[in-house]
LUMKOLDREN-326603 format. One record per atom (N, C-alpha, C): x negated, y, z negated. Coordinates in steps of 0.05 Angstrom, whole numbers, padded with zeros to 5 digits, always signed. Example, Ala and Ser with C-alpha at 12.3 -4.5 7.8 and 13.67 -1.06 7.14 Angstrom:
-00264-00114-00156;-00246-00090-00156;-00264-00066-00156;-00257-00045-00142;-00273-00021-00143;-00258+00001-00157;
***
This chain:
-01600+05485+00282;-01604+05473+00255;-01586+05449+00251;-01595+05429+00238;-01580+05404+00234;-01557+05409+00215;-01534+05396+00221;-01510+05398+00204;-01507+05373+00187;-01491+05374+00166;-01489+05352+00148;-01475+05327+00160;-01459+05331+00181;-01446+05308+00194;-01462+05297+00217;-01488+05305+00219;-01505+05296+00241;-01527+05278+00231;-01534+05259+00249;-01558+05243+00245;-01574+05244+00271;-01599+05254+00269;-01615+05257+00292;-01635+05234+00294;-01641+05226+00319;-01659+05203+00324;-01679+05209+00346;-01703+05198+00343;-01723+05200+00364;-01738+05174+00365;-01747+05166+00389;-01761+05141+00393;-01789+05145+00404;-01806+05125+00400;-01833+05126+00411;-01852+05113+00392;-01878+05116+00398;-01899+05103+00381;-01918+05124+00370;-01915+05149+00377;-01931+05171+00365;-01916+05181+00340;-01917+05166+00318;-01900+05170+00296;-01903+05198+00283;-01928+05207+00281;-01933+05234+00269;-01920+05255+00286;-01925+05254+00312;-01915+05275+00330;-01885+05274+00333;-01874+05249+00333;-01845+05246+00334;-01832+05259+00310;-01844+05255+00287;-01833+05266+00262;-01834+05297+00263;-01856+05308+00272;-01859+05337+00274;-01837+05348+00293;-01832+05334+00315;-01813+05344+00334;-01784+05344+00322;-01777+05322+00309;-01750+05321+00299;-01745+05341+00276;-01767+05347+00261;-01765+05368+00240;-01762+05395+00252;-01776+05400+00274;-01774+05425+00288;-01746+05429+00300;-01735+05408+00312;-01708+05410+00324;-01687+05415+00302;-01692+05402+00279;-01672+05405+00257;-01676+05431+00242;-01698+05445+00247;-01705+05470+00233;-01706+05466+00203;-01724+05447+00195;-01728+05441+00167;-01737+05466+00152;-01755+05482+00164;-01765+05506+00151;-01743+05525+00144;-01724+05528+00162;-01701+05545+00157;-01684+05535+00134;-01681+05509+00133;-01666+05497+00111;-01679+05501+00084;-01705+05499+00083;-01719+05503+00058;-01719+05532+00049;-01724+05550+00068;-01724+05578+00061;-01750+05588+00049;-01750+05596+00024;-01773+05608+00011;-01797+05590+00012;-01820+05602+00019;-01846+05588+00021;-01857+05582-00007;-01845+05592-00028;-01855+05588-00055;-01843+05563-00068;-01824+05550-00055;-01812+05527-00067;-01831+05503-00070;-01827+05488-00091;-01843+05463-00096;-01828+05441-00081;-01842+05430-00061;-01830+05410-00043;-01841+05382-00050;-01824+05363-00055;-01833+05336-00061;-01825+05318-00038;-01844+05302-00029;-01839+05282-00008;-01838+05254-00022;-01817+05240-00019;-01813+05214-00032;-01812+05191-00012;-01835+05178-00007;-01835+05154+00011;-01825+05129-00004;-01825+05107+00010;-01819+05081-00003;-01845+05065-00002;-01857+05061-00026;-01881+05045-00029;-01874+05022-00049;-01854+05007-00043;-01843+04987-00061;-01864+04967-00070;-01883+04961-00052;-01904+04942-00058;-01929+04949-00043;-01951+04936-00050;-01977+04942-00038;-01981+04927-00012;-01966+04935+00009;-01969+04922+00035;-01967+04944+00056;-01983+04941+00078;-01982+04961+00099;-01955+04963+00112;-01949+04987+00122;-01922+04992+00134;-01915+04973+00156;-01935+04962+00170;-01931+04943+00192;-01917+04918+00183;-01917+04912+00157;-01903+04888+00146;-01873+04893+00143;-01864+04918+00146;-01835+04923+00146;-01823+04931+00120;-01840+04938+00099;-01829+04944+00073;-01835+04972+00063;-01855+04985+00074;-01864+05011+00063;-01863+05033+00085;-01862+05058+00076;-01861+05080+00094;-01887+05085+00109;-01886+05087+00135;-01910+05093+00151;-01923+05119+00142;-01949+05119+00136;-01962+05144+00128;-01962+05165+00150;-01960+05156+00175;-01960+05175+00197;-01934+05193+00197;-01912+05181+00187;-01887+05196+00185;-01891+05218+00164;-01902+05211+00141;-01907+05230+00120;-01927+05251+00129;-01947+05242+00144;-01967+05261+00155;-01954+05281+00173;-01934+05272+00189;-01920+05291+00206;-01905+05312+00190;-01894+05303+00167;-01880+05322+00150;-01899+05342+00138;-01922+05332+00128;-01943+05350+00116;-01953+05370+00137;-01958+05361+00161;-01968+05379+00182;-01947+05400+00188;-01922+05392+00192;-01901+05412+00198;-01899+05432+00176;-01898+05423+00151;-01895+05442+00128;-01918+05461+00126;-01943+05450+00130;-01966+05467+00129;-01966+05488+00150;-01958+05481+00174;-01958+05500+00196;-01937+05521+00192;-01917+05516+00175;-01896+05536+00170;-01900+05550+00144;-01924+05548+00132;-01930+05564+00109;-01923+05554+00082;-01914+05528+00080;-01908+05517+00054;-01933+05505+00042;-01939+05512+00018;-01964+05504+00005;-01961+05487-00020;-01939+05490-00034;-01935+05475-00059;-01922+05448-00053;-01938+05429-00044;-01929+05403-00035;-01939+05381-00053;-01923+05360-00056;-01931+05337-00072;-01917+05313-00062;-01930+05289-00064;-01918+05264-00057;-01913+05249-00083;-01890+05236-00087;-01884+05222-00112;-01870+05196-00105;-01878+05175-00120;-01866+05149-00116;-01876+05130-00139;-01860+05109-00144;-01867+05088-00162;-01859+05061-00151;-01878+05043-00148;-01872+05016-00137;-01852+05001-00155;-01842+04979-00145;-01823+04963-00161;-01837+04949-00183;-01821+04939-00202;-01832+04925-00226;-01847+04900-00216;-01872+04898-00225;-01889+04876-00217;-01912+04884-00198;-01910+04908-00187;-01931+04919-00170;-01940+04945-00182;-01965+04952-00176;-01976+04977-00186;-01977+04998-00164;-01967+05022-00169;-01966+05043-00149;-01994+05050-00140;-02014+05050-00158;-02041+05058-00151;-02053+05039-00130;-02044+05013-00130;-02053+04995-00110;-02039+05000-00083;-02013+05006-00085;-01998+05012-00061;-02008+05037-00047;-02016+05057-00063;-02027+05082-00051;-02051+05076-00034;-02068+05059-00044;-02093+05052-00030;-02087+05036-00005;-02072+05014-00008;-02068+04996+00014;-02050+05008+00036;-02031+05024+00028;-02012+05036+00047;-02022+05061+00060;-02046+05070+00053;-02058+05093+00067;-02052+05120+00056;-02041+05121+00032;-02033+05147+00020;-02056+05160+00005;-02075+05145-00005;-02097+05157-00018;-02113+05175+00001;-02120+05164+00024;-02135+05179+00044;-02118+05202+00055;-02092+05198+00058;-02074+05219+00068;-02074+05243+00049;-02072+05237+00023;-02071+05259+00004;-02098+05273+00002;-02119+05258+00005;-02146+05271+00005;-02149+05290+00029;-02141+05281+00052;-02144+05297+00076;-02127+05323+00075;-02103+05321+00064;-02085+05344+00064;-02086+05359+00037;-02103+05349+00019;-02105+05361-00008;-02078+05364-00022;-02063+05342-00021;-02037+05341-00033;-02037+05321-00056;-02028+05329-00080;-02029+05310-00102;-02008+05288-00099;-02014+05265-00111;-01995+05242-00111;-01987+05237-00140;-01961+05238-00145;-01951+05232-00172;-01942+05203-00173;-01955+05187-00190;-01948+05159-00194;-01926+05159-00216;-01901+05155-00208;-01880+05157-00228;-01879+05134-00247;-01895+05113-00242;-01897+05091-00262;-01912+05101-00286;-01928+05122-00283;-01944+05132-00305;-01934+05158-00317;-01910+05167-00308;-01898+05191-00318;-01879+05186-00342;-01877+05206-00359;-01857+05205-00381;-01830+05209-00369;-01809+05202-00384;-01782+05204-00374;-01763+05215-00395;-01740+05223-00387;-01719+05233-00405;-01692+05224-00396;-01673+05225-00414;-01646+05216-00408;-01630+05239-00396;-01613+05232-00377;-01596+05252-00363;-01568+05241-00362;-01548+05259-00367;-01520+05252-00364;-01514+05253-00334;-01511+05229-00322;-01506+05227-00293;-01476+05221-00288;-01460+05242-00290;-01431+05239-00286;-01419+05218-00304;-01426+05220-00330;-01415+05201-00350;-01431+05177-00355;-01454+05173-00341;-01472+05151-00345;-01499+05161-00353;-01509+05153-00376;-01536+05161-00385;-01557+05145-00371;-01574+05159-00356;-01596+05146-00341;-01622+05161-00347;-01644+05146-00346;-01671+05158-00350;-01684+05165-00323;-01694+05189-00321;-01709+05197-00297;-01736+05208-00306;-01756+05207-00289;-01782+05217-00296;-01781+05247-00299;-01798+05257-00318;-01798+05286-00323;-01804+05303-00299;-01821+05292-00281;-01830+05307-00258;-01806+05317-00241;-01784+05303-00241;-01761+05310-00225;-01752+05339-00230;-01754+05347-00255;-01744+05374-00262;-01760+05397-00249;-01784+05391-00239;-01800+05412-00227;-01796+05414-00197;-01780+05397-00185;-01776+05397-00156;-01755+05418-00147;-01762+05434-00127;-01743+05453-00116;-01730+05441-00090;-01744+05424-00076;-01733+05414-00051;-01745+05386-00047;-01727+05366-00045;-01735+05338-00043;-01731+05327-00015;-01753+05318-00003;-01751+05305+00024;-01754+05275+00019;-01733+05260+00023;-01732+05231+00019;-01740+05217+00045;-01759+05199+00043;-01770+05185+00067;-01767+05155+00063;-01743+05144+00064;-01739+05115+00060;-01745+05099+00085;-01747+05073+00082;-01749+05054+00104;-01722+05042+00109;-01713+05041+00133;-01688+05027+00139;-01693+04997+00139;-01682+04983+00120;-01688+04954+00118;-01665+04940+00103;-01667+04913+00103;-01647+04897+00089;-01656+04894+00060;-01639+04883+00044;-01645+04878+00015;-01631+04852+00007;-01646+04836-00008;-01636+04809-00015;-01612+04810-00034;-01607+04833-00047;-01585+04834-00066;-01564+04854-00058;-01572+04877-00047;-01552+04898-00040;-01547+04899-00009;-01557+04880+00006;-01554+04878+00035;-01571+04899+00050;-01568+04924+00043;-01585+04945+00057;-01598+04963+00036;-01619+04975+00043;-01631+04996+00027;-01642+05018+00045;-01635+05043+00038;-01645+05065+00054;-01645+05090+00036;-01629+05110+00043;-01631+05136+00030;-01623+05135+00001;-01600+05124-00006;-01590+05125-00033;-01607+05109-00052;-01614+05085-00045;-01628+05067-00064;-01658+05076-00067;-01668+05091-00048;-01696+05099-00049;-01702+05117-00073;-01682+05129-00085;-01687+05146-00108;-01695+05131-00132;-01692+05104-00132;-01701+05088-00155;-01731+05092-00161;-01746+05101-00141;-01774+05106-00145;-01780+05129-00163;-01759+05144-00171;-01762+05167-00189;-01752+05162-00217;-01750+05136-00224;-01742+05128-00251;-01764+05110-00262;-01767+05108-00289;-01788+05091-00300;-01782+05061-00296;-01803+05045-00298;-01800+05016-00294;-01779+05004-00312;-01778+05013-00337;-01758+05002-00356;-01730+05007-00346;-01725+05030-00333;-01699+05036-00323;-01692+05020-00298;-01713+05015-00282;-01709+04998-00258;-01698+04971-00267;-01710+04960-00288;-01701+04934-00298;-01672+04936-00309;-01667+04958-00323;-01640+04961-00334;-01619+04964-00313;-01626+04977-00290;-01607+04979-00268;-01596+04952-00260;-01613+04932-00260;-01605+04905-00252;-01585+04893-00272;-01589+04899-00298;-01570+04889-00318;-01543+04903-00316;-01544+04927-00303;-01519+04942-00300;-01506+04937-00273;-01517+04918-00258;-01505+04911-00232;-01514+04927-00208;-01534+04944-00211;-01547+04959-00190;-01530+04981-00177;-01506+04973-00167;-01491+04992-00150;-01482+05017-00164;-01470+05015-00188;-01460+05039-00201;-01483+05057-00211;-01504+05046-00223;-01526+05064-00231;-01540+05078-00207;-01542+05063-00185;-01554+05076-00161;-01537+05100-00152;-01511+05097-00153;-01493+05119-00145;-01495+05142-00165;-01493+05136-00191;-01494+05157-00211;-01521+05172-00211;-01542+05158-00204;-01568+05171-00203;-01569+05194-00184;-01552+05193-00163;-01551+05214-00143;-01542+05241-00155;-01527+05240-00177;-01518+05264-00189;-01540+05279-00204;-01561+05264-00211;-01584+05277-00225;-01606+05285-00207;-01609+05271-00185;-01631+05277-00166;-01619+05283-00138;-01620+05307-00129;-01609+05314-00103;-01630+05312-00082;-01624+05296-00061;-01642+05295-00038;-01633+05316-00018;-01651+05334-00011;-01644+05357+00006;-01647+05352+00036;-01665+05334+00042;-01669+05327+00070;-01679+05298+00071;-01671+05283+00092;-01678+05255+00094;-01691+05249+00121;-01714+05237+00120;-01728+05228+00144;-01730+05197+00141;-01716+05183+00159;-01714+05154+00157;-01736+05141+00175;-01752+05124+00163;-01771+05107+00177;-01756+05083+00187;-01749+05083+00213;-01735+05061+00226;-01754+05049+00247;-01779+05047+00239;-01800+05038+00258;-01801+05008+00259;-01803+04994+00236;-01804+04965+00237;-01795+04952+00211;-01773+04962+00200;-01764+04951+00174;-01756+04922+00176;-01760+04908+00154;-01751+04880+00151;-01721+04880+00146;-01706+04864+00161;-01677+04864+00158;-01667+04846+00136;-01685+04831+00123;-01676+04813+00102;-01687+04821+00075;-01713+04828+00073;-01726+04831+00048;-01737+04859+00044;-01733+04870+00020;-01742+04897+00013;-01772+04900+00015;-01787+04879+00008;-01816+04882+00008;-01829+04876+00035;-01813+04869+00055;-01823+04865+00082;-01834+04836+00086;-01846+04832+00109;-01856+04806+00116;-01846+04796+00142;-01823+04805+00151;-01811+04798+00176;-01802+04823+00191;-01821+04840+00199;-01814+04866+00212;-01799+04863+00238;-01780+04881+00242;-01765+04882+00268;-01770+04909+00280;-01785+04910+00301;-01795+04935+00313;-01773+04950+00327;-01769+04976+00319;-01750+04993+00333;-01763+05020+00340;-01785+05027+00329;-01800+05051+00336;-01782+05076+00337;-01768+05080+00315;-01749+05103+00313;-01753+05118+00287;-01750+05144+00289;-01750+05161+00265;-01723+05176+00266;-01709+05177+00243;-01684+05191+00241;-01685+05213+00220;-01667+05232+00222;-01665+05254+00203;-01636+05261+00197;-01631+05269+00173;-01604+05276+00165;-01603+05290+00139;-01579+05299+00131;-01575+05314+00106;-01558+05298+00086;-01542+05280+00096;-01522+05266+00079;-01531+05237+00074;-01540+05230+00050;-01550+05203+00045;-01527+05182+00047;-01503+05190+00041;-01480+05171+00043;-01475+05165+00072;-01475+05185+00089;-01471+05181+00118;-01493+05165+00130;-01518+05170+00122;-01540+05155+00133;-01538+05126+00125;-01532+05120+00100;-01531+05092+00092;-01507+05078+00105;-01485+05093+00110;-01462+05081+00124;-01471+05074+00153;-01487+05091+00165;-01496+05086+00192;-01515+05062+00192;-01532+05059+00171;-01549+05036+00169;-01533+05011+00167;-01511+05011+00153;-01493+04988+00151;-01483+04980+00179;-01475+05000+00195;-01465+04994+00222;-01487+04982+00239;-01512+04991+00236;-01534+04981+00252;-01540+04952+00244;-01538+04946+00219;-01545+04919+00209;-01521+04900+00208;-01498+04909+00218;-01475+04891+00221;-01459+04887+00195;-01460+04907+00177;-01444+04906+00153;-01422+04927+00153;-01401+04921+00138;-01381+04942+00132;-01391+04958+00109;-01385+04984+00108;-01394+05001+00086;-01385+04990+00059;-01361+04978+00059;-01349+04967+00034;-01366+04944+00023;-01383+04932+00039;-01399+04910+00030;-01423+04920+00014;-01428+04946+00013;-01450+04958-00002;-01437+04978-00021;-01427+04968-00045;-01411+04985-00062;-01423+05011-00071;-01450+05013-00073;-01461+05039-00082;-01456+05061-00062;-01451+05055-00037;-01444+05076-00018;-01417+05087-00025;-01397+05070-00029;-01370+05079-00036;-01371+05094-00063;-01385+05083-00083;-01387+05097-00109;-01399+05125-00106;-01419+05127-00089;-01432+05153-00085;-01413+05173-00072;-01397+05163-00053;-01378+05180-00040;-01357+05190-00060;-01348+05172-00077;-01328+05179-00098;-01339+05200-00117;-01365+05201-00121;-01378+05220-00139;-01384+05246-00124;-01376+05248-00099;-01380+05273-00084;-01407+05277-00072;-01423+05256-00069;-01450+05259-00059;-01450+05263-00029;-01431+05251-00015;-01430+05254+00014;-01406+05240+00025;-01405+05237+00052;-01382+05225+00065;-01392+05201+00082;-01376+05180+00082;-01384+05156+00097;-01370+05152+00124;-01353+05171+00131;-01337+05169+00156;-01354+05172+00181;-01361+05150+00193;-01377+05151+00218;-01361+05162+00241;-01335+05161+00239;-01318+05171+00261;-01321+05201+00263;-01328+05215+00241;-01332+05244+00242;-01361+05251+00245;-01378+05231+00248;-01407+05237+00250;-01416+05242+00279;-01437+05256+00281;-01449+05261+00308;-01477+05250+00308;-01482+05231+00325;-01509+05218+00327;-01523+05232+00351;-01544+05246+00345;-01558+05261+00366;-01584+05246+00372;-01586+05237+00397;-01609+05221+00405;-01628+05239+00422;-01652+05244+00411;-01672+05261+00426;-01687+05244+00446;-01682+05218+00448;-01695+05202+00468;-01723+05194+00461;-01738+05185+00481;-01766+05177+00477;-01784+05202+00474;-01802+05202+00455;-01820+05224+00452;-01837+05227+00477;-01837+05251+00489;-01852+05256+00513;-01836+05250+00538;-01812+05239+00535;-01795+05234+00559;-01770+05250+00557;-01758+05257+00580;-01734+05272+00580;-01713+05262+00599;-01718+05239+00613;-01699+05229+00632;-01675+05216+00619;-01652+05217+00632;-01628+05204+00621;-01631+05174+00619;-01647+05163+00637;-01651+05134+00636;-01665+05126+00610;-01684+05142+00602;-01698+05136+00577;-01679+05138+00553;-01661+05157+00554;-01642+05160+00533;-01624+05136+00531;-01615+05126+00554;-01598+05102+00554;-01612+05078+00543;-01638+05075+00549;-01653+05053+00538;-01655+05054+00508;-01657+05078+00497;-01659+05082+00468;-01633+05073+00455;-01611+05080+00468;-01585+05072+00456;-01582+05042+00456;-01592+05028+00476;-01589+04999+00477;-01604+04985+00455;-01626+04995+00447;-01642+04981+00427;-01632+04985+00399;-01610+04998+00395;-01597+04999+00369;-01585+04972+00362;-01582+04954+00381;-01571+04928+00375;-01593+04912+00361;-01588+04905+00336;-01608+04891+00319;-01601+04862+00316;-01621+04845+00312;-01617+04816+00308;-01599+04812+00283;-01582+04792+00284;-01564+04787+00262;-01573+04763+00244;-01597+04755+00247;-01607+04733+00230;-01607+04743+00201;-01597+04726+00183;-01596+04732+00155;-01608+04709+00139;-01634+04710+00134;-01648+04689+00120;-01636+04684+00092;-01627+04705+00079;-01616+04702+00053;-01592+04683+00053;-01574+04687+00072;-01550+04671+00072;-01556+04641+00077;-01578+04635+00089;-01585+04608+00095;-01594+04592+00070;-01603+04606+00050;-01614+04593+00026;-01600+04600+00000;-01582+04620+00000;-01571+04630-00025;-01554+04609-00040;-01545+04589-00025;-01528+04568-00038;-01543+04554-00060;-01570+04555-00059;-01586+04540-00079;-01591+04556-00104;-01580+04581-00106;-01587+04599-00128;-01563+04606-00145;-01567+04606-00171;-01547+04617-00190;-01561+04642-00202;-01551+04666-00194;-01565+04691-00201;-01548+04707-00220;-01562+04720-00240;-01549+04737-00259;-01567+04760-00266;-01562+04783-00254;-01577+04808-00260;-01607+04805-00256;-01615+04792-00234;-01644+04789-00229;-01656+04814-00218;-01682+04818-00223;-01697+04840-00212;-01703+04834-00183;-01705+04855-00166;-01709+04851-00137;-01734+04836-00131;-01756+04842-00145;-01782+04829-00139;-01780+04799-00143;-01768+04791-00165;-01765+04763-00172;-01747+04748-00152;-01724+04760-00146;-01705+04748-00128;-01716+04746-00100;-01730+04766-00091;-01741+04766-00064;-01763+04744-00062;-01779+04741-00083;-01800+04720-00082;-01787+04693-00080;-01765+04689-00095;-01751+04663-00094;-01739+04658-00066;-01726+04678-00055;-01715+04673-00028;-01736+04667-00007;-01759+04681-00009;-01781+04675+00010;-01791+04647+00007;-01793+04637-00018;-01803+04610-00023;-01782+04590-00013;-01757+04595-00018;-01736+04577-00009;-01735+04574+00021;-01739+04597+00035;-01739+04596+00064;-01762+04579+00074;-01785+04581+00062;-01808+04564+00070;-01802+04534+00066;-01789+04528+00043;-01782+04500+00037;-01760+04490+00057;-01742+04508+00064;-01721+04501+00084;-01734+04494+00111;-01753+04511+00119;-01765+04506+00145;-01781+04480+00146;-01790+04471+00122;-01805+04446+00121;-01787+04422+00116;-01761+04427+00114;-01742+04405+00110;-01742+04394+00082;-01753+04409+00062;-01755+04400+00035;-01731+04410+00018;-01721+04434+00024;-01700+04446+00007;-01675+04429+00006;-01669+04414+00027;-01645+04398+00027;-01646+04376+00007;-01669+04370-00004;-01672+04349-00024;-01667+04359-00053;-01664+04386-00056;-01660+04397-00082;-01634+04387-00094;-01634+04378-00119;-01610+04366-00131;-01596+04383-00151;-01605+04408-00154;-01592+04426-00174;-01596+04455-00164;-01579+04473-00174;-01583+04501-00167;-01605+04513-00185;-01616+04536-00176;-01638+04548-00190;-01628+04573-00204;-01633+04574-00230;-01625+04598-00246;-01646+04620-00244;-01636+04645-00243;-01655+04667-00242;-01641+04692-00252;-01655+04710-00266;-01644+04736-00273;-01643+04740-00303;-01641+04766-00310;-01640+04774-00338;-01616+04763-00353;-01595+04756-00338;-01571+04744-00349;-01575+04716-00359;-01598+04704-00353;-01604+04677-00361;-01620+04676-00388;-01626+04699-00399;-01641+04700-00424;-01626+04686-00446;-01639+04668-00461;-01627+04654-00483;-01609+04631-00475;-01606+04627-00449;-01590+04605-00439;-01608+04581-00432;-01595+04558-00429;-01609+04534-00421;-01599+04525-00394;-01615+04508-00381;-01608+04498-00355;-01628+04478-00346;-01626+04469-00322;-01644+04449-00311;-01668+04461-00298;-01664+04480-00280;-01686+04492-00264;-01683+04522-00263;-01704+04536-00271;-01703+04565-00272;-01728+04578-00261;-01726+04604-00254;-01748+04619-00243;-01753+04644-00261;-01778+04648-00269;-01785+04672-00283;-01782+04670-00313;-01793+04690-00327;-01794+04690-00356;-01766+04689-00369;-01746+04700-00355;-01719+04700-00366;-01707+04672-00369;-01719+04652-00356;-01708+04625-00358;-01727+04606-00373;-01742+04618-00392;-01762+04602-00407;-01750+04579-00423;-01724+04581-00429;-01712+04560-00445;-01700+04537-00428;-01703+04539-00401;-01694+04518-00383;-01712+04494-00385;-01701+04471-00377;-01717+04446-00378;-01742+04448-00361;-01740+04461-00338;-01763+04465-00320;-01762+04493-00311;-01781+04509-00320;-01781+04538-00314;-01808+04546-00303;-01808+04561-00281;-01832+04571-00269;-01838+04599-00281;-01860+04602-00295;-01865+04627-00310;-01872+04650-00292;-01872+04675-00304;-01880+04699-00289;-01859+04720-00291;-01868+04745-00288;-01849+04768-00289;-01859+04790-00271;-01856+04788-00245;-01843+04765-00232;-01864+04745-00223;-01856+04720-00219;-01874+04701-00206;-01878+04707-00177;-01900+04700-00165;-01905+04705-00137;-01890+04685-00120;-01886+04692-00095;-01873+04674-00076;-01888+04648-00074;-01915+04650-00072;-01931+04625-00070;-01928+04607-00095;-01927+04620-00118;-01925+04604-00143;-01898+04590-00144;-01876+04604-00135;-01850+04592-00135;-01849+04569-00115;-01860+04574-00091;-01860+04554-00070;-01874+04529-00080;-01898+04532-00091;-01913+04508-00100;-01899+04494-00123;-01887+04510-00142;-01874+04498-00165;-01849+04483-00157;-01833+04495-00139;-01808+04482-00130;-01814+04457-00113;-01835+04459-00098;-01843+04436-00081;-01851+04412-00099;-01865+04418-00121;-01873+04396-00140;-01848+04385-00153;-01829+04403-00161;-01805+04394-00175;-01788+04376-00156;-01784+04385-00132;-01768+04370-00113;-01780+04343-00106;-01807+04343-00104;-01821+04317-00097;-01826+04300-00121;-01819+04310-00145;-01823+04294-00169;-01852+04291-00177;-01869+04310-00169;-01898+04308-00176;-01903+04317-00205;
***
């Protein structure tokens, strides 16, 4: 049975079968115990884009979980998630393959964007969580290992934002993201974590630049897992404050020196050579698109969808040699409300001299608008 200081990994391209195997090795059924428990599976469906784009959880991984649980006699299963502000979960369910998955396995899907919510005292911080959370006996978190344009990484801890209402997601940004993400862990306990490390985007939460690793990981400690993600992506744990805050709140431990990384190798292979090859591919590219263009932005409490669209547009302008002609910084974020400036993005900057509307505006709209502004059209 898996221990809290362990992170298990398996590689291959048979994602469903890989997931079943790692759950079997970890003895998930033994961890859950009673077959009468209500089990919630929480994927990441941040936006309506297929998993191959690097932003959403592969349905095959969730299918592997459903198959394993069904074969071990668990029947009260549900999948729950809410996309980020600006996208509709019901569209993501369709495009990401979860509608057909739920129909095949006769498992309900709870769209948390449409759920009522209530306030919870989260270790001294009042936060709103959806009512459905109170009915969960065992939560299986299935995040995507990927980068984030504001918090650098997103994986186990941040994925719980899908269990809060849209209004609270926006408020998290006004609160600086890191502390509310940490305090949320005290209200919603993740009992088991299956990490989709198949092809996450290392820069943007919504994907678009997938980096293929064909790996599925499992663990019990979200703090340890996110610390490990930092090490894989070339960050110090201290660079992602919500990890440290979560550890201070007693959610888990970040000490990788005391961790045990168990590599099950390639699915269907057992040779030591295969195991060595798996260890080598943990070296990830260090390209950071955000750092190349962030100098052009003045940001204050912006929502992830808006900021990510801006960064994507700026990168396109940079590649075309247009961004270098920009003569002012770009304001963005809820902290810009009621303020004035030269150039702004989104509804929060409506009082700026030149503001691109939308909440959030699309990457294409920002790209076209900035291109016109820079060229003086």
